[in-house]
Structure formats: C-alpha cells, structure tokens
N, C-alpha and C positions, 0 to 999 in steps of 0.2 A: 621933404619925405611926405607930406601932406598931399602935395602936387602929384606925386609917384601911385598914391593910394587913390587919388581922384581920376587920373589917367587910367588907370586899372580896372576903376569902376566903370569907367566910360565905356572900356573896351567889354568889359563883362556883359554891362548894359546894351551894348551894339550886338554881341554874340547873341544874347538872349533874345531880342528884338527880332532877329534873324531868325533863329530859332521857330520862334512863336509864328512867322509869317510863313514858315517852310511847313510846320503843322497844318496852320490854317490852310494853305495850298492843296495838300495831301487830303486832307479831310474834305474840302470841297469836290475835288477830281473823283475823291471813292462815293462820294453822294450821288455826283453826277452819273457815274457808272452803274451804281444801285438803281437810281431813277432810269437811266437806259435800259437796265435789264428788266425792270419791272414792267416797263412799258412794253418791249417786244414780247416778253411773257404774255402780258395781256393779249398784244394782237396775235400772237402766235395760238393761243388758245381760242380767241375767237375765230381764226381762221378754219380752225378745226370741228369746233362747234356750232358755228352759224349756219342753219340749213339753207338759207340761199347761196353761201359759198359752197356745201355740199352738191348743190344741184350745178353749179357752173364746172366745180371739179369733174361731175359725172359728164357734162358734155364734152369737155377736153379729153377726156381719159376713154371715153367711149366711143366707138364708131357709130354703134345705132344708137347711142343718145345726142352725137353731134349734130344728126340728120335734121331735129327741131330747129335746131340753133342756126346752122348754115340756111335754112329756108327762110328762117327770120331776118337773119343779114340780108338776103336776096331781097325781100321784100322791102326793107329798112333803105335800101340803095334805090331799086329798080320802080319800085311801086309803093312809095311811102304813104298815100293815101289809102291802100290797104293794108295797112299794118292793122291785124288785129288786137285784141286784149293781150292774147298769149303771145304773140311777136313781140308785142311793148314789155311785158312782163319779162321776156327771155334777154332783150336788149337792156332792160333796165338793169337787171340783174349782173349782167355781164358788166355793164358800166361800174357799177357797185364793187364787181370785183376787181377792175383794174384801177379804180380810185381807192380801194383797199390796199395793193398792191404797192402804188406810188406812195401811201401812207408808211408802209413797212421800210421801203428802200430808204425815204426821208430818213428814219428812225436808224437804220443800219448806217447810213452814212456818216451820224453822230458818234458810231464808235473807234475805237483806235484803230488807225490803218492795219495793225496786224492782224485782224479779226475780222473772218466776213461771214457773219452769221446768216447773211440773205441767201448764201449758198448753202452752208452749212446744214441751216434748217428746211430745205428743198424747196424755198418759194421758186426760185431759179427753175427748178423743174418746169412749172406751170407756163413761164415764158418759152420753154423750149417746145414743150408740145404744139406750141402755134406755129414753130418753125417747121413742122412737118407737113410733107408733100400735100397731104388731104386735108389740111386745116387752113388752105388758103384763103378760104373765104373770112375766116376771123384773123388771119394777117392782115387783108387788106383793110378790116374792121379798125382793128389795132393801129394800123399805120394813119388811116386817116384822122381816125378821133384821139389817139394818144401818143403819134408820133412824134412831137415836140416834147413830150413828157420824162420824166426818169425813168418810166417803164419803156415808152415807143424806143428810146435812144438804147436799151438793151435788147431790142427785137432781133434776132439774125433774119436773114433772109431765107426763106422756107428752100429745102431740099430741092433741087433739078429747076428752081422757079426761071432762071436765067435761061435754061435749055428749052423752055416750052413756050412756043408760042401761043398755044390756045391758052394758058392761064394767062399770058400778058394781053390776049383778047378779053378775055373775062374779066381782067382785072379792071382794063380801061373801060369795060362796061359799068361795073360795079362800081367806080369811082365817078364822082361827078366831073365832066370835063369841061374846060372854060369855054364859055360862048366863041364860036369864030368870028 
C-alpha cells in the first residue's frame, strides 16, 4: 500500500512539475508579446512624432516636395563633390528613415506569423510609394544602398520601369558603373 501511495505521489509530483513548466512557458510567451507590442508601439509613435520622419514622408507623398529630394539624389550619384549642406541633410534624413524602417521590420518579424502589423500599421505604404513611376530616383537610391536589407528586398519594381528605355538609361547613369 505504501508503494502505491509513493507511486501516486510521484505521478502527482510529475504532473505538478509539468503544470509549472507549462505555466512558466505561457508567462514567458506573454511577456515576450507584451515587450514586442511595447516596442512596436514606441516605434510607431516615433514614426509619427519625429519631425525628420515627417519631412521624409512629405517628400514621398508630395510631388512638389519630392523635387528637392530628387535633385539631392541626382547630385549624390552624379556630382558627389557638389553635395551641398541641404543635399547632405536630405540624404541623411532619407538614410535615417530607411534604417528606421529596417528596425520596424525586424520587430515585426518577431511577431507570431498570423499577424502582420507592418502592413496593418501602414509602414508598407511608404515602400509602395517608392515603386511609383515618378519616384524612380528614390527607387534607384534604395536599391543601391539598401537593396540587400530587409527593406530593399521588399521594394517592388516601379510601374512601367521595364517598358521605359529612358528610365533604364537614367538608372544606368545614376548607379555607378563598373570600370571597363
């Protein structure tokens, strides 16, 4: 009888230990999710509150504002020795913007696969803007400097790019070519 009670106690101890492990796992998973959501919430707030990001978003959303960025990108590729302070500042803010999007994409990739807050929080919209036909300078810049990053791999080819020989020639002019 004592042996039966001891075996029963061992089974209960094993079940209790299993229950404790399961509860610990659930708690750790919940803490990771809470930390992830807190991090993403912070990044989302920063995206909308940072005046530098507001300026880059304006360049991307407004045709009139984009002109200055386009000119800075051209100078960056074609006449780097003539890069003005304003050109440098625009390029610097653009780099800051893309590096921020890389961080957001990394945080989003750590979420459960069944949720895509990257898309739901409209971060993907800003990459889609780059694929617009009239933003090809920006597309060339991103492909050149961020092409092998999490963001660069998400960039789609701009509309009508393949059909436009003129754009192909300009892209070849903008991107540094290997020496013959």
